[in-house]
Phi, psi and omega in degrees: 000138188208189171234137180237154178197172177167178181221140173234129176137174184296339180267009182300130180217147177293330179298318179295320178293322176299322177298315180296317180298324180293332179278350184243027185301321183292338178287337183202079182281355185271000178155165177208162179196171179213161178225135180229136173223183183296108177079011180217133171227131176246143176233157182210135171248132188251130165246105190284118180237313180241131186056086186283357182284173179293346178293341179269006181291151179228166358303147181254137187237138178296159183303326182267002177075011184271344182225135175230141182228151168227118190237136172242121177133197179223141177250102190286338178257027186293330180294318178294317178296320180298316179300319179295320181288322177296325176295336177272000176104004181283140180246126183261146181258344184220176172259013183283136181295331183294331180298335178302328183298317180298309184293323178296321178297317180294329182274319191234357179063218184296339178290348184294327187292328179291342180277348187277131171252103183177187173244130185197150164232121188238134167247121182233123177257121178256105188294319181304323180260000184047050181239141174251129180249127173249124189227134180238141183301159191295335179264350180081032182289322182249126182273155169212125184257152175213155180218126179257122179235103186059240183256021179239138178240127172254142177220156179192160173291332180244133182294322183292339175295322177294316180301315181295318182289338182291332183081000181288146176254351174225147178213126179284144171292148178284130176301311182293316181298316179293319179299312181294320181296312182295330181280314190241357188057037184198172174221156188226164172056037176080009180286151171231180179278352183251128182306126173089344177266128182232164171257143165299135184278157179305133179074014184257143171243117180256118178261126180247123181214183188300332183267355178140209182242139176231134181249134177224138174272109180277341179202143174234115184299343181273354175271079186256007181082200185282154174289147177245126178287124178223147168288162180299317181298321179292322179297320179295317179298315179296320179301314181304314183294312182293321180297314180296322176296320180295314178300317180302317179297324184280359176271359180303111183189147171256013176227159180297155181247152172237177179212138169285138182224117174254193175269013184265179185281316188297306182293327177295315179296317179297314183296311183288325177294320177295320180296319179297320181288322183278348172052062172092355181257020177134192358279155171289137184255143182228135183224134174277139179221154190243168179283000176233136184266223179062233182304330186271001184271103171255354182295324182297309180294318180297321179295322176299316180296313181296320182292334182297337175233020175053045180277150169297128187224122180244133175263133179253112186274131186231131177223184184298323180297318180292327175299308182297318183295328188252356188300311182295322177296322176300309183295324177296320178295320179290338178077337178199157180301135181222177191283150168096122175285349178280001184296323182292312173302320178301317180298316183289324176293317178300321179300320179291316180301317185293347176294335185230349187223160175250344184228135178227139177268142180232168180253021182300141171106340183296320182292320182288321185277330187237028171059064182259355181262146180304335180299331178292323177288325176302314181296323176296321176298314180299315181294322179296321180294321180294319183286312182194115186299339178292338181286347186282335186293317176300324179292318179298320180293337182277352184292135170276155180303320182292342181273337188299314179302324179293319179297316179297316182300312183287333174295313178294323178297320181293329183277314189248344188289148174235098187220143176281349178228084183303142174073013159262132183303134177263122183272310176241114174284170185295323179294318179294319179295323181297331177278337188266323186280150169297147186305317183292329177283320178301325179299330179273310189285332183270017172288185180302140177298128183268153181073031185300134175285334175068026182258128177287122183300331180291331184256359186296131180270167178300318180295321178294322177295315179297321178299319181297318181287329178283319185274327186256315188275309186300315180303328177296318177296322183290323177295319176302314180298316179299311185295318182292314181293316184288341173298340180244019182055047182236130177267124178254138183238149187234082183302329182290349178256018172302143184308315185291325180288324176296313180299320178298314180303315184287347178274354186266137175286156182304321184298330179284320180294327180252034182306132181068019182061032180251133172294141177051048187297321184291307177299324179298315180294320180295330184279347179298131182089349177254309177272154177302145184302326184297334181299325187284348177264358182271145182286156173287131185233325177070053181053064180290156178210152184275041183302319182301316181290329176292315183294330179268355180244252187293341182254012186294316180289323175301315179298312182297320181298323182282320183280329191250011178295118183295341180252009183281172183298324183295337182292344177279347183245320188246153175290129184299315180299322179293324177294317177301313181298318182294315181296314180294320179296323179294318182295330183259356191302137176295339182294343182299341179275353183230096188309313181300325181283343186267350188298313183294320178299320178292321176300320180298315179297316178300320179299315182290322175298319179295317180296319179297314181296318178304310183292321181293320184284329173298324178289312188280324185265329183251348182071028182239123179271125178267125184253148182291153177290153177245162182301131178102346178290144175233150178248000000 
């Protein structure tokens, strides 16, 4: 895992790349380097994981000097690719997986990227065509940002490196980015919060050359071919085999591994499968725990899982004081406001892991690939009702108490909601935003929703819903994971997003994934006999945290001071009186007595706190003032 950056164009300079490298030290504290050619400079920060020798240093250059690469990530099938390339006559100089990229490019050109099973952001300079290629893995695990200014393009793993190298002292917020964030607490289609800065999209290859930019999709994870009819038992058996192979590939490392461990199925399966393969040498397990138990207690289940194979298990204790102390550092690490109130606990656990390890395994992707969210059951309920209302009763009886609020929410959304992305939670609706935003900002942000999916929620199919969660929802979680882990020089890996496991998931019909009307039926069945029995009686929680009780208790004045400061950053975007009303209403809200009803309100407060911190820190740490979008701006 590393950090990459560079410049293409007549203004390309090593000084600018040095500036970017200095801003990305935490992504690669084990070394750095650069490569310069006519009109191109590449930079690289190294976190040494595979081949710790100097032979693995980057940027890496082909023997004839015609190709140079800077790679962030891991190529899990590099040994198989290497054997194939050696049979074609290629000679390797190192044991580093990144060297495979050079030889694969020389052998197969742009087709080489579709052959890679891994997580990666690649910058490849092809000297004969004077072209720079920016390539991101098909699931979007590793981010890469770029900014085009006239005939010069800057790119980097971190957005703030681009901002620093630009020399600008002011930067406008993106109309589209702000609109998407306020609506969904997320962004889509490569949008960011900063005007003109974009991300390469998952599975995209961006070619930069003298005549401009060209975008090509080298892989689409949703192009999985035909569905295969399988019995449920056969699907479970196949899942076990493919999953274990995926975990095995993700253990590729010359340093010890750790694992995040919750009380859930995905992280438990990853942790115990890795432990079985490593045979007593790990991974060390880490779990976040809070000063309040009950619903927020995942330590009990995680401890049972760790104890089942006598793993080293560390609990990371998190309370309101640690939240306040680390909040600004979290937002700075994220670089821009992003989804999920669980980001701060995630940040603190990663910080603890990084004290002793460089690599951590995660359970990301299981819910999106194997129907783990209640919205998937809602769609099954809706479809059953449409076909024959008698089919709905078995589904209703299968509902867990924790699933019911989600089912009600999505039912009401389908009836009354107006969203360009049906069945993604809407945090701020247009009416609420119209009361909250300053008029001049509202004129820009309350325009038509951009990037509309155009799918009628009443007609949305199960496959369309899964596509939405894989293409729109999951990449947001993955960027959060990348930013949080790399803030601590920690590489996080996602075995459940292995190419073969993704293809297997997409080959399964909905009825098999929701067998017996159970969410994530296949992984749950596969985990029987592996995870402790008590795990299966625990509700799905998704890294819950007592933020609401903190914000209404020990952090209430801190929250009000940040949201309602008349001279604060938020005052340039939102009406001060409306912010006061919102903060006071949250503190007194009757919903605080009903946790499921209070979640969206707490997310709204977290979103505004994140936005305030983001704008303030760009000013204080980078010396860049972020200005609100104006009507007519496009990103």
